[in-house]
DSSP file (Angstrom, degrees, kcal/mol; ACC not computed):
  #  RESIDUE AA STRUCTURE BP1 BP2  ACC     N-H-->O    O-->H-N    N-H-->O    O-->H-N    TCO  KAPPA ALPHA  PHI   PSI    X-CA   Y-CA   Z-CA
    1    1 A M              0   0    0      0, 0.0     2,-0.3     0, 0.0     0, 0.0   0.000 360.0 360.0 360.0 132.3    8.6   58.5  -73.4
    2    2 A E        -     0   0    0      1,-0.1     2,-0.3     0, 0.0     0, 0.0  -0.610 360.0-113.0 -81.8 139.2    5.6   57.1  -71.6
    3    3 A I        -     0   0    0     -2,-0.3    -1,-0.1    35,-0.1     2,-0.1  -0.546  29.1-133.7 -74.4 127.3    6.0   56.7  -67.8
    4    4 A D     >  -     0   0    0     -2,-0.3     4,-2.5     1,-0.1     5,-0.2  -0.365  26.3-103.9 -77.3 165.2    5.9   53.0  -66.7
    5    5 A A  H  > S+     0   0    0      1,-0.2     4,-2.2     2,-0.2     5,-0.2   0.873 118.2  49.9 -59.6 -42.5    3.8   52.0  -63.8
    6    6 A Q  H  > S+     0   0    0      1,-0.2     4,-2.7     2,-0.2    -1,-0.2   0.931 113.1  45.5 -65.3 -44.8    6.7   51.7  -61.3
    7    7 A D  H  > S+     0   0    0      2,-0.2     4,-2.9     1,-0.2    -2,-0.2   0.873 110.8  53.7 -67.5 -35.4    8.1   55.1  -62.1
    8    8 A A  H  X S+     0   0    0     -4,-2.5     4,-2.1     2,-0.2    -1,-0.2   0.918 111.3  46.7 -61.8 -42.0    4.7   56.7  -62.0
    9    9 A F  H  X S+     0   0    0     -4,-2.2     4,-2.7    -5,-0.2    -2,-0.2   0.934 112.7  49.5 -62.9 -45.9    4.3   55.2  -58.5
   10   10 A D  H  X S+     0   0    0     -4,-2.7     4,-3.1     2,-0.2     5,-0.3   0.896 108.5  52.9 -62.2 -41.2    7.8   56.5  -57.5
   11   11 A I  H  X S+     0   0    0     -4,-2.9     4,-2.6     2,-0.2    -1,-0.2   0.948 112.5  44.1 -60.2 -48.9    7.1   60.0  -58.8
   12   12 A K  H  X S+     0   0    0     -4,-2.1     4,-2.3     2,-0.2    -2,-0.2   0.914 114.0  51.5 -61.6 -42.4    3.9   60.2  -56.7
   13   13 A F  H  X S+     0   0    0     -4,-2.7     4,-2.4     1,-0.2    -2,-0.2   0.945 113.9  42.2 -59.9 -49.8    5.7   58.7  -53.7
   14   14 A F  H  X S+     0   0    0     -4,-3.1     4,-2.4     2,-0.2    -1,-0.2   0.845 111.2  55.5 -70.5 -33.6    8.6   61.2  -53.9
   15   15 A E  H  X S+     0   0    0     -4,-2.6     4,-1.2    -5,-0.3    -1,-0.2   0.921 111.9  44.4 -62.1 -42.2    6.3   64.1  -54.6
   16   16 A N  H  X S+     0   0    0     -4,-2.3     4,-1.0     1,-0.2     3,-0.2   0.900 112.6  51.1 -67.8 -40.4    4.3   63.3  -51.4
   17   17 A A  H  X S+     0   0    0     -4,-2.4     4,-1.8     1,-0.2     3,-0.5   0.874 105.8  56.5 -63.3 -36.6    7.6   62.7  -49.5
   18   18 A L  H  < S+     0   0    0     -4,-2.4    -1,-0.2     1,-0.2    -2,-0.2   0.817  99.0  60.1 -66.1 -30.8    8.8   66.1  -50.7
   19   19 A K  H  < S+     0   0    0     -4,-1.2    -1,-0.2    -3,-0.2    -2,-0.2   0.852 110.2  42.3 -63.4 -33.5    5.7   67.8  -49.2
   20   20 A R  H  < S+     0   0    0     -4,-1.0    -2,-0.2    -3,-0.5    -1,-0.2   0.797 132.7  21.0 -82.0 -30.1    6.8   66.5  -45.8
   21   21 A D    ><  +     0   0    0     -4,-1.8     3,-1.9    -5,-0.1    -1,-0.2  -0.621  68.6 174.5-139.6  75.8   10.5   67.3  -46.2
   22   22 A P  T 3  S+     0   0    0      0, 0.0    -4,-0.1     0, 0.0    -3,-0.1   0.564  79.1  49.6 -67.5  -8.7   10.8   70.0  -48.9
   23   23 A K  T 3  S+     0   0    0     31,-0.0     2,-0.7    -5,-0.0     3,-0.1   0.221  73.4 132.1-112.4  14.7   14.6   70.4  -48.4
   24   24 A S    <>  -     0   0    0     -3,-1.9     4,-2.6     1,-0.2     5,-0.2  -0.557  43.2-159.6 -71.3 112.4   15.6   66.7  -48.6
   25   25 A H  H  > S+     0   0    0     -2,-0.7     4,-2.7     1,-0.2     5,-0.2   0.908  89.9  51.5 -57.4 -44.5   18.5   66.5  -50.9
   26   26 A E  H  > S+     0   0    0      2,-0.2     4,-2.4     1,-0.2    -1,-0.2   0.920 111.7  45.0 -63.2 -45.7   18.0   62.8  -51.5
   27   27 A I  H  > S+     0   0    0      2,-0.2     4,-2.8     1,-0.2     5,-0.3   0.928 113.7  50.3 -65.1 -44.0   14.3   63.2  -52.4
   28   28 A L  H  X S+     0   0    0     -4,-2.6     4,-2.8     1,-0.2    -2,-0.2   0.918 111.5  48.6 -59.6 -44.2   14.9   66.2  -54.6
   29   29 A E  H  X S+     0   0    0     -4,-2.7     4,-2.3    -5,-0.2    -2,-0.2   0.933 113.7  45.8 -61.7 -46.9   17.7   64.3  -56.5
   30   30 A L  H  X S+     0   0    0     -4,-2.4     4,-2.0     2,-0.2    -2,-0.2   0.925 115.9  45.2 -64.0 -45.0   15.5   61.2  -57.0
   31   31 A L  H  X S+     0   0    0     -4,-2.8     4,-2.7     1,-0.2    -1,-0.2   0.910 111.8  52.4 -66.5 -41.9   12.5   63.2  -58.1
   32   32 A G  H  X S+     0   0    0     -4,-2.8     4,-2.4    -5,-0.3    -1,-0.2   0.895 108.5  51.2 -60.1 -40.5   14.6   65.4  -60.4
   33   33 A S  H  X S+     0   0    0     -4,-2.3     4,-2.4     2,-0.2    -1,-0.2   0.908 110.8  48.2 -63.3 -42.4   16.1   62.3  -62.1
   34   34 A L  H  X S+     0   0    0     -4,-2.0     4,-1.5     2,-0.2    -2,-0.2   0.922 111.4  49.7 -65.1 -43.4   12.7   60.8  -62.7
   35   35 A Y  H  <>S+     0   0    0     -4,-2.7     5,-2.9     1,-0.2     3,-0.3   0.925 112.9  47.5 -60.7 -43.3   11.4   64.1  -64.1
   36   36 A S  H ><5S+     0   0    0     -4,-2.4     3,-1.7     1,-0.2    -2,-0.2   0.899 106.4  57.8 -64.7 -40.4   14.4   64.3  -66.4
   37   37 A K  H 3<5S+     0   0    0     -4,-2.4    -1,-0.2     1,-0.3    -2,-0.2   0.841 112.2  41.3 -58.5 -34.6   14.1   60.7  -67.5
   38   38 A Y  T 3<5S-     0   0    0     -4,-1.5    -1,-0.3    -3,-0.3    -2,-0.2   0.036 115.9-108.9-107.0  25.9   10.6   61.4  -68.8
   39   39 A D  T < 5 +     0   0    0     -3,-1.7     2,-1.0     1,-0.2    -3,-0.2   0.847  66.4 148.8  53.2  40.1   11.2   64.8  -70.4
   40   40 A M     >< +     0   0    0     -5,-2.9     4,-2.5     1,-0.2     3,-0.3  -0.577  14.4 165.0 -99.0  66.9    9.3   66.6  -67.7
   41   41 A A  H  >  +     0   0    0     -2,-1.0     4,-2.7     1,-0.2    -1,-0.2   0.827  66.8  53.2 -61.6 -38.6   11.6   69.7  -68.1
   42   42 A R  H  > S+     0   0    0      2,-0.2     4,-1.8     1,-0.2    -1,-0.2   0.924 113.3  43.9 -64.6 -42.2    9.4   72.2  -66.2
   43   43 A Q  H  > S+     0   0    0     -3,-0.3     4,-1.9     2,-0.2    -2,-0.2   0.902 113.5  51.4 -67.7 -40.5    9.2   69.9  -63.2
   44   44 A A  H  X S+     0   0    0     -4,-2.5     4,-3.0     1,-0.2    -2,-0.2   0.896 107.5  53.6 -62.7 -39.5   12.9   69.2  -63.4
   45   45 A L  H  X S+     0   0    0     -4,-2.7     4,-2.7     2,-0.2     5,-0.2   0.917 105.9  52.6 -61.4 -43.1   13.7   72.9  -63.5
   46   46 A R  H  X S+     0   0    0     -4,-1.8     4,-1.8     1,-0.2    -1,-0.2   0.919 112.9  44.8 -58.0 -43.8   11.7   73.5  -60.3
   47   47 A I  H  X S+     0   0    0     -4,-1.9     4,-2.8     2,-0.2    -2,-0.2   0.924 112.1  51.6 -66.2 -45.5   13.7   70.7  -58.6
   48   48 A D  H  X S+     0   0    0     -4,-3.0     4,-2.3     1,-0.2    -2,-0.2   0.884 109.7  49.6 -62.2 -39.0   17.0   72.0  -60.0
   49   49 A R  H  X S+     0   0    0     -4,-2.7     4,-1.7     2,-0.2    -1,-0.2   0.906 111.4  49.5 -65.6 -40.6   16.3   75.6  -58.8
   50   50 A C  H  X S+     0   0    0     -4,-1.8     4,-2.0    -5,-0.2    -2,-0.2   0.938 111.7  48.0 -63.4 -46.4   15.4   74.3  -55.3
   51   51 A L  H  X S+     0   0    0     -4,-2.8     4,-3.1     1,-0.2    -2,-0.2   0.886 108.7  54.6 -61.9 -38.8   18.6   72.2  -55.2
   52   52 A A  H  < S+     0   0    0     -4,-2.3    -1,-0.2     1,-0.2    -2,-0.2   0.842 109.0  48.6 -65.4 -32.5   20.7   75.2  -56.3
   53   53 A R  H  < S+     0   0    0     -4,-1.7    -1,-0.2    -3,-0.2    -2,-0.2   0.887 116.2  42.7 -71.8 -38.1   19.2   77.3  -53.4
   54   54 A I  H  < S+     0   0    0     -4,-2.0    -2,-0.2     1,-0.3    -3,-0.2   0.874 130.6  24.6 -74.8 -38.2   20.0   74.5  -50.9
   55   55 A H    ><  +     0   0    0     -4,-3.1     3,-1.7    -5,-0.2    -1,-0.3  -0.629  69.2 166.5-127.7  71.7   23.5   73.7  -52.3
   56   56 A P  T 3  S+     0   0    0      0, 0.0    -1,-0.1     0, 0.0    -4,-0.1   0.618  74.7  54.2 -67.4 -11.7   24.7   76.9  -54.0
   57   57 A E  T 3  S+     0   0    0      4,-0.0    -5,-0.1     5,-0.0    -2,-0.0   0.306  78.4 107.9-104.7   9.7   28.3   75.6  -54.3
   58   58 A D    <>  -     0   0    0     -3,-1.7     4,-1.6     1,-0.2     3,-0.3  -0.785  50.9-163.7 -92.8 111.3   27.7   72.3  -56.0
   59   59 A P  H  > S+     0   0    0      0, 0.0     4,-2.2     0, 0.0    -1,-0.2   0.847  87.7  57.3 -63.9 -33.7   28.8   72.4  -59.6
   60   60 A R  H  > S+     0   0    0      1,-0.2     4,-2.5     2,-0.2     5,-0.2   0.888 105.2  51.2 -64.7 -38.8   26.9   69.3  -60.7
   61   61 A I  H  > S+     0   0    0     -3,-0.3     4,-2.2     2,-0.2    -1,-0.2   0.909 110.7  47.8 -65.9 -41.5   23.6   70.9  -59.5
   62   62 A H  H  X S+     0   0    0     -4,-1.6     4,-2.2     2,-0.2    -1,-0.2   0.853 110.1  53.4 -68.1 -33.8   24.3   74.1  -61.5
   63   63 A Y  H  X S+     0   0    0     -4,-2.2     4,-2.0     2,-0.2    -2,-0.2   0.939 109.8  47.3 -63.1 -46.9   25.2   71.9  -64.5
   64   64 A N  H  X S+     0   0    0     -4,-2.5     4,-2.3     1,-0.2    -2,-0.2   0.878 109.7  53.9 -62.4 -37.8   21.8   70.1  -64.2
   65   65 A L  H  X S+     0   0    0     -4,-2.2     4,-2.5     1,-0.2    -1,-0.2   0.916 106.9  51.7 -61.0 -43.3   20.1   73.5  -63.9
   66   66 A A  H  X S+     0   0    0     -4,-2.2     4,-2.5     1,-0.2    -2,-0.2   0.895 108.7  51.6 -60.6 -40.2   21.7   74.6  -67.1
   67   67 A C  H  X S+     0   0    0     -4,-2.0     4,-2.4     2,-0.2    -2,-0.2   0.930 110.2  47.6 -63.6 -45.6   20.5   71.5  -68.8
   68   68 A S  H  X S+     0   0    0     -4,-2.3     4,-1.2     1,-0.2    -2,-0.2   0.924 113.7  47.6 -62.1 -44.5   16.9   72.0  -67.7
   69   69 A L  H  <>S+     0   0    0     -4,-2.5     5,-2.6     1,-0.2     3,-0.3   0.907 110.9  51.9 -63.2 -41.8   17.0   75.7  -68.8
   70   70 A S  H ><5S+     0   0    0     -4,-2.5     3,-1.9     1,-0.2    -2,-0.2   0.921 106.5  53.0 -60.4 -45.5   18.5   74.7  -72.1
   71   71 A L  H 3<5S+     0   0    0     -4,-2.4    -1,-0.2     1,-0.3    -2,-0.2   0.773 108.6  51.2 -62.9 -25.7   15.7   72.1  -72.8
   72   72 A L  T 3<5S-     0   0    0     -4,-1.2    -1,-0.3    -3,-0.3    -2,-0.2   0.369 119.4-110.9 -92.5   4.6   13.1   74.8  -72.1
   73   73 A G  T < 5S+     0   0    0     -3,-1.9     2,-1.4    -4,-0.2     3,-0.2   0.634  75.6 135.5  79.0  13.9   14.8   77.2  -74.6
   74   74 A R     >< +     0   0    0     -5,-2.6     4,-2.3     1,-0.2    -1,-0.2  -0.562  23.5 164.2 -94.7  71.5   16.0   79.6  -71.9
   75   75 A K  H  >  +     0   0    0     -2,-1.4     4,-2.7     1,-0.2     5,-0.2   0.875  65.7  51.0 -63.3 -46.6   19.4   79.9  -73.4
   76   76 A R  H  > S+     0   0    0      1,-0.2     4,-1.9    -3,-0.2    -1,-0.2   0.930 115.1  43.9 -60.4 -45.1   20.8   83.0  -71.7
   77   77 A E  H  > S+     0   0    0      2,-0.2     4,-2.4     1,-0.2    -1,-0.2   0.867 111.9  54.7 -66.3 -36.6   19.9   81.6  -68.3
   78   78 A A  H  X S+     0   0    0     -4,-2.3     4,-2.5     2,-0.2    -2,-0.2   0.921 108.3  47.7 -63.9 -44.1   21.3   78.2  -69.3
   79   79 A V  H  X S+     0   0    0     -4,-2.7     4,-2.7     2,-0.2    -1,-0.2   0.893 110.9  52.1 -65.0 -38.9   24.6   79.7  -70.2
   80   80 A A  H  X S+     0   0    0     -4,-1.9     4,-2.2    -5,-0.2    -2,-0.2   0.920 111.7  45.8 -63.2 -43.1   24.7   81.6  -67.0
   81   81 A A  H  X S+     0   0    0     -4,-2.4     4,-2.3     2,-0.2    -2,-0.2   0.888 113.4  50.0 -66.7 -38.4   24.1   78.5  -65.0
   82   82 A L  H  X S+     0   0    0     -4,-2.5     4,-2.2     2,-0.2    -2,-0.2   0.903 109.4  51.1 -65.8 -41.2   26.7   76.6  -67.0
   83   83 A S  H  X S+     0   0    0     -4,-2.7     4,-2.5     1,-0.2    -2,-0.2   0.909 110.2  49.8 -60.9 -42.7   29.2   79.3  -66.4
   84   84 A R  H  X S+     0   0    0     -4,-2.2     4,-2.0     2,-0.2    -2,-0.2   0.902 108.0  53.5 -63.5 -41.1   28.5   79.1  -62.7
   85   85 A A  H  <>S+     0   0    0     -4,-2.3     5,-2.8     1,-0.2     4,-0.4   0.908 110.7  46.7 -59.5 -42.3   28.9   75.4  -62.8
   86   86 A I  H ><5S+     0   0    0     -4,-2.2     3,-1.3     3,-0.2    -2,-0.2   0.907 109.2  53.9 -68.0 -41.9   32.4   75.8  -64.4
   87   87 A E  H 3<5S+     0   0    0     -4,-2.5    -1,-0.2     1,-0.3    -2,-0.2   0.873 108.3  51.4 -57.2 -36.9   33.3   78.5  -61.9
   88   88 A L  T 3<5S-     0   0    0     -4,-2.0    -1,-0.3    -5,-0.2    -2,-0.2   0.531 135.1 -84.2 -82.1  -5.7   32.5   76.0  -59.1
   89   89 A G  T < 5S+     0   0    0     -3,-1.3     2,-0.3    -4,-0.4    -3,-0.2   0.470  71.9 151.3 121.5   1.9   34.7   73.3  -60.6
   90   90 A Y      < +     0   0    0     -5,-2.8    -1,-0.3    -6,-0.2     3,-0.0  -0.503  11.7 161.2 -64.5 128.1   32.7   71.5  -63.3
   91   91 A D        +     0   0    0     -2,-0.3     2,-1.7     1,-0.1    -1,-0.1   0.226  27.5 116.5-139.4  17.6   35.3   70.3  -65.7
   92   92 A D     >  +     0   0    0      1,-0.2     4,-2.4     2,-0.1     3,-0.2  -0.519  30.6 161.6 -89.5  71.6   33.9   67.5  -67.9
   93   93 A M  H  >  +     0   0    0     -2,-1.7     4,-2.4     1,-0.2    -1,-0.2   0.866  67.3  59.5 -62.9 -38.7   34.2   69.4  -71.2
   94   94 A P  H  > S+     0   0    0      0, 0.0     4,-0.7     0, 0.0    -1,-0.2   0.929 111.7  41.2 -56.7 -42.3   34.0   66.3  -73.4
   95   95 A W  H >> S+     0   0    0     -3,-0.2     4,-1.8     1,-0.2     3,-1.2   0.929 111.3  55.9 -70.0 -43.4   30.6   65.5  -71.9
   96   96 A L  H 3< S+     0   0    0     -4,-2.4    -1,-0.2     1,-0.3     3,-0.2   0.883 106.2  52.4 -53.8 -40.4   29.4   69.1  -72.0
   97   97 A L  H 3< S+     0   0    0     -4,-2.4    -1,-0.3     1,-0.2    -2,-0.2   0.691 120.2  32.1 -73.4 -18.6   30.2   69.3  -75.7
   98   98 A Q  H << S+     0   0    0     -3,-1.2    -1,-0.2    -4,-0.7    -2,-0.2   0.462  81.9 126.0-116.0  -2.1   28.1   66.2  -76.5
   99   99 A D    ><  -     0   0    0     -4,-1.8     3,-1.6    -3,-0.2     4,-0.4  -0.396  53.1-148.0 -60.9 118.8   25.4   66.4  -73.9
  100  100 A P  G >  S+     0   0    0      0, 0.0     3,-0.8     0, 0.0    -1,-0.2   0.777  95.1  64.8 -62.0 -24.9   22.1   66.2  -75.8
  101  101 A D  G 3  S+     0   0    0      1,-0.2    -2,-0.1     2,-0.1     4,-0.0   0.766 104.3  46.2 -67.4 -23.5   20.4   68.5  -73.1
  102  102 A L  G X  S+     0   0    0     -3,-1.6     3,-2.3     1,-0.2     4,-0.4   0.434  80.3 101.4 -99.4   0.0   22.8   71.3  -74.2
  103  103 A L  G X  S+     0   0    0     -3,-0.8     3,-1.7    -4,-0.4     4,-0.3   0.844  72.3  65.2 -54.3 -36.2   22.3   70.9  -77.9
  104  104 A P  G 3  S+     0   0    0      0, 0.0     3,-0.3     0, 0.0    -1,-0.3   0.710  99.8  55.1 -60.6 -14.8   19.9   73.9  -78.0
  105  105 A L  G X  S+     0   0    0     -3,-2.3     3,-2.4     1,-0.2     7,-0.2   0.590  76.3  99.0 -91.0 -11.0   22.8   76.1  -77.0
  106  106 A N  T <  S+     0   0    0     -3,-1.7    -1,-0.2    -4,-0.4    -3,-0.1   0.781  90.3  37.3 -51.7 -35.1   25.2   75.1  -79.8
  107  107 A N  T 3  S+     0   0    0     -3,-0.3     2,-0.5    -4,-0.3    -1,-0.3   0.332  88.9 112.9-100.1   7.3   24.5   78.2  -81.9
  108  108 A H    <>  -     0   0    0     -3,-2.4     4,-2.4     1,-0.1     3,-0.3  -0.688  64.2-142.1 -82.5 126.9   24.2   80.6  -79.0
  109  109 A S  H  > S+     0   0    0     -2,-0.5     4,-2.4     1,-0.2     5,-0.2   0.861  99.4  52.4 -60.5 -38.8   27.1   83.1  -79.1
  110  110 A A  H  > S+     0   0    0      2,-0.2     4,-2.3     1,-0.2    -1,-0.2   0.877 110.2  49.4 -66.7 -35.7   27.6   83.2  -75.3
  111  111 A F  H  > S+     0   0    0     -3,-0.3     4,-2.6    -6,-0.2     5,-0.2   0.934 110.2  50.4 -65.9 -46.0   27.8   79.4  -75.2
  112  112 A K  H  X S+     0   0    0     -4,-2.4     4,-2.5    -7,-0.2    -2,-0.2   0.907 111.9  48.4 -58.4 -42.4   30.4   79.4  -78.0
  113  113 A S  H  X S+     0   0    0     -4,-2.4     4,-2.6     2,-0.2    -1,-0.2   0.909 110.6  50.6 -64.6 -42.6   32.4   82.0  -76.1
  114  114 A L  H  X S+     0   0    0     -4,-2.3     4,-1.9     2,-0.2    -2,-0.2   0.919 112.5  46.3 -61.8 -44.6   32.2   80.0  -72.9
  115  115 A V  H  X S+     0   0    0     -4,-2.6     4,-2.3     2,-0.2    -2,-0.2   0.924 112.9  49.4 -64.2 -45.3   33.4   76.8  -74.6
  116  116 A A  H  X S+     0   0    0     -4,-2.5     4,-1.7     1,-0.2    -2,-0.2   0.904 109.8  52.2 -61.2 -41.3   36.2   78.6  -76.4
  117  117 A E  H  X S+     0   0    0     -4,-2.6     4,-0.9     1,-0.2    -1,-0.2   0.893 110.6  47.7 -61.4 -40.7   37.3   80.2  -73.1
  118  118 A Q  H  X S+     0   0    0     -4,-1.9     4,-0.5     1,-0.2     3,-0.3   0.864 107.0  55.8 -71.1 -36.1   37.4   76.7  -71.5
  119  119 A K  H >< S+     0   0    0     -4,-2.3     3,-0.7     1,-0.2    -1,-0.2   0.859 106.4  52.2 -63.8 -34.2   39.4   75.2  -74.3
  120  120 A C  H 3< S+     0   0    0     -4,-1.7    -1,-0.2     1,-0.2    -2,-0.2   0.779 105.2  55.4 -71.4 -26.4   42.0   77.9  -73.9
  121  121 A S  H 3<        0   0    0     -4,-0.9    -1,-0.2    -3,-0.3    -2,-0.2   0.531 360.0 360.0 -87.9  -4.0   42.3   77.1  -70.2
  122  122 A F    <<        0   0    0     -3,-0.7    -1,-0.2    -4,-0.5    -2,-0.2   0.431 360.0 360.0 -97.2 360.0   43.1   73.4  -70.7
């Protein structure tokens, strides 16, 4: 997907704002969303890792980290992040099973085990 002019402006704006306030949760979230929207997985991963360091107990952040890792083909790390998200309380299994960002994990044995384990606990 090609970046439209407004989003290109917003990306530059938030990247500059992040230089001034590198731990701003709001800026990181907005920038991460823009990167994800435009399939900028490497940049999104950088943001997700930063957010996970700042908010290590947030299951949604670990879920997003798993998605970024999955899109980059880093399956083992993605499953570990997904497992951590579930440990922290992520429980939207219907979405997890259909999330296109996690499709690369569908044939990964650790992912299959994690899903099976969660189905047993519901």
